[in-house]
C-alpha positions as MATLAB code, in Angstrom:
seq = 'MKLFDVYPLYDVTPVSANGIEVIDEKGQKYLDFYGGHAVISIGHSHPHYVARLKDQLEKIGFYSNSIQNPLQNELAQKLGELSGCDDYALFMCNSGAEANENALKMASFHTGKAKVIAFNNSFHGRTSAAVAATDNPAINAPINQQQEVTFLPFNDTEAFEKAIASDDFCAVILESIQGVGGLDEPTTEFFQFVASTCKSHGVVLIADEVQSGFGRSGKFFAFQHHGIQPDIITIAKGMGNGFPVGGVLIHNSFRASYGLLGTTFGGNHLACAATLSVLEVMEDENLIQNAAEVGNYLKERAKELPQVKNVKGRGLMLGLEFDFEVSELRKALIHNQHMFTGGAKNKKLLRILPALNVTKNHIDLLLEGLKKELK';
ca = [
      79.202  -49.577   64.849;
      76.945  -48.184   62.289;
      78.073  -46.855   59.015;
      78.655  -43.290   58.318;
      75.435  -42.281   57.055;
      77.004  -40.152   53.191;
      75.042  -42.122   50.751;
      71.223  -41.898   49.872;
      70.349  -45.383   49.111;
      68.324  -47.728   46.677;
      66.760  -50.882   48.047;
      68.477  -52.759   45.938;
      71.067  -55.696   47.225;
      73.090  -56.893   44.248;
      74.880  -60.454   45.076;
      76.330  -60.933   41.952;
      76.679  -59.642   38.281;
      77.221  -61.129   34.806;
      78.591  -58.596   31.846;
      75.409  -56.072   32.273;
      72.684  -58.396   34.267;
      73.378  -57.790   38.115;
      71.492  -59.879   40.044;
      69.870  -58.974   43.436;
      69.620  -61.419   46.984;
      65.977  -62.309   45.436;
      67.340  -63.571   41.989;
      65.592  -60.336   40.442;
      67.788  -59.442   37.403;
      69.032  -55.663   36.260;
      70.228  -54.256   33.368;
      73.129  -52.207   34.260;
      73.152  -48.867   32.269;
      75.201  -47.411   34.771;
      78.486  -49.314   35.408;
      78.630  -48.020   39.020;
      79.981  -44.361   37.671;
      81.398  -45.554   34.657;
      83.122  -47.966   36.663;
      82.590  -51.291   34.803;
      84.384  -51.054   31.479;
      84.396  -54.631   29.953;
      81.276  -55.852   31.752;
      80.720  -57.269   35.178;
      82.554  -60.302   35.746;
      84.590  -60.657   32.319;
      86.058  -64.663   32.609;
      89.283  -63.223   30.827;
      89.265  -60.270   33.662;
      88.587  -62.654   36.615;
      91.308  -65.188   35.259;
      93.626  -62.396   35.513;
      93.077  -61.649   38.618;
      92.352  -64.984   40.275;
      96.490  -66.200   38.396;
      97.743  -63.019   39.835;
      96.459  -63.693   43.189;
      97.830  -66.911   43.303;
     101.550  -65.686   42.575;
     101.855  -62.428   44.532;
      99.017  -59.847   45.032;
     100.871  -57.041   46.454;
     104.485  -55.762   47.493;
     105.437  -51.942   47.571;
     106.869  -49.794   44.711;
     110.501  -50.526   46.468;
     110.992  -53.736   44.585;
     111.267  -54.272   40.540;
     106.966  -54.980   39.775;
     107.808  -56.110   35.711;
     103.890  -55.935   35.498;
     104.118  -52.086   35.581;
     106.336  -51.509   32.828;
     104.054  -53.770   30.396;
     101.178  -51.696   31.259;
     102.859  -48.618   30.488;
     103.856  -50.222   27.466;
     100.292  -51.389   26.312;
      98.692  -48.106   27.563;
     100.639  -46.148   25.311;
     100.956  -48.710   22.365;
      96.885  -48.862   22.427;
      96.152  -44.462   23.575;
      98.802  -43.496   20.715;
     100.457  -41.793   24.321;
     103.579  -43.074   24.174;
     105.443  -39.766   24.771;
     104.024  -39.918   28.231;
     105.155  -41.774   31.493;
     102.918  -43.578   33.702;
     102.629  -43.059   37.600;
      99.599  -45.411   38.809;
      97.364  -44.333   41.942;
      94.002  -45.826   43.753;
      91.365  -43.323   42.341;
      90.742  -39.959   40.500;
      90.899  -37.896   43.304;
      94.505  -38.792   44.021;
      95.389  -38.926   39.799;
      94.341  -35.504   40.008;
      95.803  -34.594   43.079;
      99.090  -35.556   41.756;
      98.301  -34.027   38.434;
      97.916  -30.957   40.064;
     101.128  -31.278   42.512;
     102.889  -32.225   39.685;
     102.130  -29.179   37.729;
     102.930  -26.456   40.885;
     106.496  -28.506   41.249;
     107.079  -27.930   37.368;
     106.069  -24.401   37.643;
     106.755  -22.687   40.595;
     103.352  -21.504   41.018;
      99.669  -22.386   42.371;
      97.025  -20.468   41.479;
      94.730  -23.103   38.801;
      91.809  -22.017   36.576;
      89.016  -24.978   35.962;
      85.743  -24.822   34.854;
      82.252  -24.387   35.634;
      80.079  -27.851   36.628;
      83.665  -29.060   37.494;
      84.064  -32.926   39.100;
      87.453  -33.367   39.867;
      87.653  -35.266   42.801;
      86.727  -34.554   46.904;
      90.266  -34.992   48.228;
      92.145  -31.161   49.043;
      93.505  -29.434   45.736;
      91.365  -32.007   43.600;
      87.919  -30.873   45.022;
      89.336  -27.166   45.596;
      88.525  -27.306   41.603;
      85.426  -28.826   42.050;
      82.624  -26.671   41.279;
      80.732  -27.641   44.736;
      80.786  -25.612   47.430;
      78.723  -28.228   49.541;
      81.700  -30.201   49.452;
      84.157  -27.964   49.992;
      85.702  -27.933   53.247;
      87.404  -24.867   54.637;
      90.726  -26.422   54.554;
      90.291  -26.970   50.822;
      89.157  -23.509   50.160;
      92.782  -22.116   50.869;
      93.570  -23.571   47.908;
      93.041  -20.306   45.003;
      91.500  -21.597   42.313;
      89.400  -19.225   39.292;
      86.252  -20.904   37.476;
      85.145  -20.053   34.237;
      82.445  -21.239   31.568;
      83.391  -23.515   28.759;
      83.426  -21.954   24.934;
      84.333  -18.093   26.724;
      87.675  -17.545   25.302;
      87.874  -13.706   26.394;
      87.074  -14.477   29.866;
      89.788  -17.358   29.989;
      92.105  -15.187   27.776;
      91.810  -11.843   30.546;
      92.090  -14.745   33.433;
      95.563  -16.385   32.429;
      96.945  -13.161   31.860;
      97.448  -12.648   34.672;
     100.984  -15.542   34.451;
      99.682  -16.218   38.057;
      98.639  -20.337   37.826;
     100.303  -23.448   37.470;
      97.315  -25.600   35.852;
      94.277  -25.635   33.977;
      92.467  -28.350   34.600;
      89.165  -29.686   32.677;
      87.016  -32.495   31.887;
      87.289  -32.821   28.118;
      83.614  -34.602   29.191;
      82.186  -33.265   32.019;
      80.547  -36.387   34.125;
      79.060  -35.317   37.427;
      78.382  -32.148   35.786;
      75.931  -33.188   33.244;
      78.033  -34.453   30.187;
      78.895  -30.543   28.822;
      82.077  -30.208   26.882;
      84.142  -27.842   25.549;
      83.781  -26.766   21.871;
      86.868  -28.112   19.586;
      87.828  -24.268   18.666;
      88.276  -23.588   22.536;
      89.814  -26.969   23.723;
      92.608  -25.962   21.412;
      92.790  -22.051   22.233;
      92.874  -23.352   25.764;
      95.950  -25.598   24.966;
      97.780  -22.992   22.542;
      97.318  -20.324   25.393;
      98.410  -22.555   28.196;
     101.369  -23.078   26.299;
     102.797  -19.669   25.535;
     102.160  -18.506   29.443;
     103.818  -21.802   30.471;
     100.887  -23.256   32.512;
      99.973  -27.031   32.304;
      97.168  -28.188   31.022;
      95.684  -31.595   32.891;
      93.314  -33.486   30.816;
      90.961  -35.264   33.578;
      89.668  -38.379   31.970;
      89.408  -40.188   34.753;
      85.477  -41.158   33.274;
      85.920  -39.966   29.642;
      88.947  -41.934   29.180;
      89.571  -45.711   28.229;
      87.294  -45.701   25.461;
      84.389  -44.514   26.472;
      83.932  -41.658   24.599;
      84.783  -43.760   21.274;
      87.982  -42.406   21.045;
      90.573  -43.738   23.728;
      90.949  -40.280   25.415;
      87.902  -37.980   24.891;
      90.238  -35.347   24.239;
      91.750  -36.757   21.206;
      88.320  -35.817   19.179;
      89.697  -32.727   19.150;
      93.400  -33.117   18.058;
      95.420  -31.242   21.297;
      98.338  -32.797   23.622;
      97.665  -32.561   27.425;
     100.721  -31.767   29.367;
      98.903  -34.452   32.037;
      96.237  -36.472   31.365;
      94.322  -38.266   34.703;
      92.630  -41.439   34.266;
      90.587  -44.227   36.958;
      86.992  -45.206   36.727;
      86.836  -47.755   33.921;
      90.558  -48.145   33.713;
      89.662  -51.524   36.426;
      86.650  -52.741   36.095;
      86.293  -52.841   39.576;
      89.456  -53.034   41.172;
      90.491  -49.365   42.505;
      93.036  -47.895   40.142;
      94.046  -44.390   39.116;
      96.871  -43.269   37.008;
      98.747  -40.087   35.622;
     100.203  -39.715   32.074;
     103.078  -37.233   32.523;
     104.342  -35.911   29.089;
     108.376  -36.565   28.863;
     109.033  -33.289   29.094;
     108.618  -32.965   33.035;
     111.727  -34.548   35.000;
     111.018  -36.898   37.521;
     113.145  -37.287   40.721;
     112.864  -39.961   43.602;
     110.322  -39.428   46.532;
     108.776  -36.627   43.736;
     105.714  -38.595   43.781;
     104.471  -41.770   45.972;
     102.024  -44.082   46.915;
     101.566  -47.717   49.436;
      99.152  -49.245   47.122;
      99.505  -47.424   43.728;
     100.942  -49.967   40.858;
     100.531  -53.068   43.192;
     100.304  -56.663   41.012;
      96.519  -56.970   41.203;
      95.568  -53.294   40.077;
      98.186  -54.341   37.115;
      96.662  -57.709   36.353;
      93.214  -55.780   36.591;
      94.569  -52.697   34.281;
      96.217  -55.172   31.653;
      92.730  -57.557   31.024;
      90.550  -54.277   30.126;
      93.217  -53.048   27.685;
      93.749  -56.870   26.397;
      89.605  -57.244   26.363;
      89.099  -53.905   24.890;
      91.303  -54.592   22.002;
      90.474  -58.162   21.364;
      86.558  -56.876   21.524;
      87.357  -53.957   19.782;
      85.207  -52.065   22.176;
      86.446  -48.736   21.522;
      84.651  -49.230   18.312;
      81.528  -50.540   19.709;
      81.919  -47.599   22.466;
      81.400  -45.032   18.914;
      78.958  -47.221   16.703;
      76.477  -48.335   19.861;
      76.602  -44.826   21.066;
      76.074  -43.409   17.615;
      72.742  -45.907   17.881;
      71.528  -45.023   21.030;
      71.850  -41.055   19.896;
      69.413  -42.128   17.003;
      67.144  -43.894   18.514;
      66.758  -41.425   21.400;
      64.745  -39.167   18.848;
      62.200  -41.424   18.533;
      61.309  -40.339   22.317;
      59.456  -36.842   22.361;
      59.776  -35.992   26.038;
      63.286  -36.004   25.069;
      64.638  -32.390   24.926;
      68.483  -32.962   23.907;
      71.101  -35.784   23.914;
      74.899  -34.558   25.461;
      78.215  -36.390   25.390;
      79.868  -38.794   23.186;
      80.283  -42.466   22.504;
      79.499  -44.560   25.768;
      78.727  -41.443   27.758;
      75.843  -39.577   26.984;
      73.120  -37.779   29.003;
      69.401  -37.389   27.878;
      68.069  -34.902   28.998;
      64.351  -33.493   29.419;
      61.841  -30.782   30.610;
      61.248  -32.319   34.298;
      63.794  -33.388   37.201;
      64.521  -37.056   36.865;
      64.902  -38.611   40.082;
      61.657  -39.895   40.051;
      62.312  -41.391   36.662;
      65.094  -43.162   37.739;
      63.693  -44.826   40.565;
      60.789  -46.080   38.270;
      63.715  -47.204   35.907;
      65.329  -49.316   38.861;
      61.795  -50.544   40.513;
      59.189  -51.225   37.604;
      61.935  -51.862   34.529;
      64.860  -52.922   36.664;
      67.218  -51.079   35.036;
      70.004  -48.752   36.766;
      70.484  -45.361   35.029;
      72.523  -42.297   36.292;
      71.903  -38.569   37.280;
      73.707  -35.733   37.343;
      74.503  -31.717   38.797;
      72.014  -31.325   35.902;
      68.751  -32.599   37.328;
      66.900  -32.913   34.397;
      69.643  -35.218   32.421;
      69.612  -39.049   32.560;
      73.318  -40.104   32.448;
      73.998  -43.443   30.349;
      76.936  -45.164   30.733;
      77.115  -49.022   30.224;
      79.978  -51.501   29.825;
      81.676  -50.496   26.651;
      80.261  -54.379   25.117;
      77.081  -53.289   25.688;
      75.227  -54.237   22.596;
      72.028  -52.397   20.631;
      70.037  -55.326   21.138;
      70.567  -54.208   25.191;
      69.761  -50.351   23.852;
      66.348  -51.358   22.645;
      65.374  -52.629   25.703;
      66.351  -49.659   27.693;
      64.515  -47.636   25.144;
      61.525  -49.829   25.790;
      61.680  -49.409   29.158;
      62.126  -45.590   29.109;
      58.860  -45.328   26.677;
      56.437  -47.464   29.658;
      57.867  -45.048   32.108;
      57.710  -41.844   30.153;
      53.813  -42.949   28.915;
];
């Protein structure tokens, strides 16, 4: 049997990693400024993370959600405390797509309606309703297209007000900072208008924090930069530092009932241990503050590169925009400078998504590598 060929692969084979360093089978070290799509939040093989998982695995790694699992309650309490979202309830799942799928399902249950408003250049996952709300026809199969989704531009209050006036919608879903789409974000004025309009029309507002959450933007959630309160918040990516974890934060105004949502693997003992270790390291090492400070440092230093036309995003969810497509630059950074970076739907954007404990010295190395390749 061979692998189903859906990923274009760089000729690099990592065999170990530590902090922001990745080592391949030849012993070559790479600096990881991408974290596998913002997944690595506290650094590769963080000792507390490794110890937490090893200790848990020696006790019990998995049992179904039909039994008591005190780790889930511990996690919910810690997450509410650090995020400032105590007035939400946690449902655990396995991925960002699954989180968004459950969020959209909850919105439809809650309102009795089915239509969704999403935004241009959005990415919410590759499953049923999540992919229908993703602005990429190439990955939206005919079976997914039966979902009714209206795509609108960010920051166009007139278009939004006109669309939502039909009262046919169960949900508005948006990324507080777009990831795959290219680091665009709504203005505070527009985000607050969307929130208040959703409330007046009885439409559920879903903040997709799958990539921007867990401290990456310089606040625990990126919507917190805008002073709004979503009805539902979705999380994944950096939540487990590489262990597959997702979650949905559902406001206490929603009613739960047995069987409403369910999952086989979501919230298992190892997933809880992984997520708790991430939260503990974030708190102990002040990583949200570090994300804000190092992100601002990168923004300022990037101005030294005349080829950089714009810097987008917040915290350590940043994009350097050029006036040329960056695919060859990314290859050169990997093969010549031994640095991982990311691309986006915007082909001229280089995405920078390192672990939240990256240092200013690491950023200096990134910029030196960029200078060498941009000559």
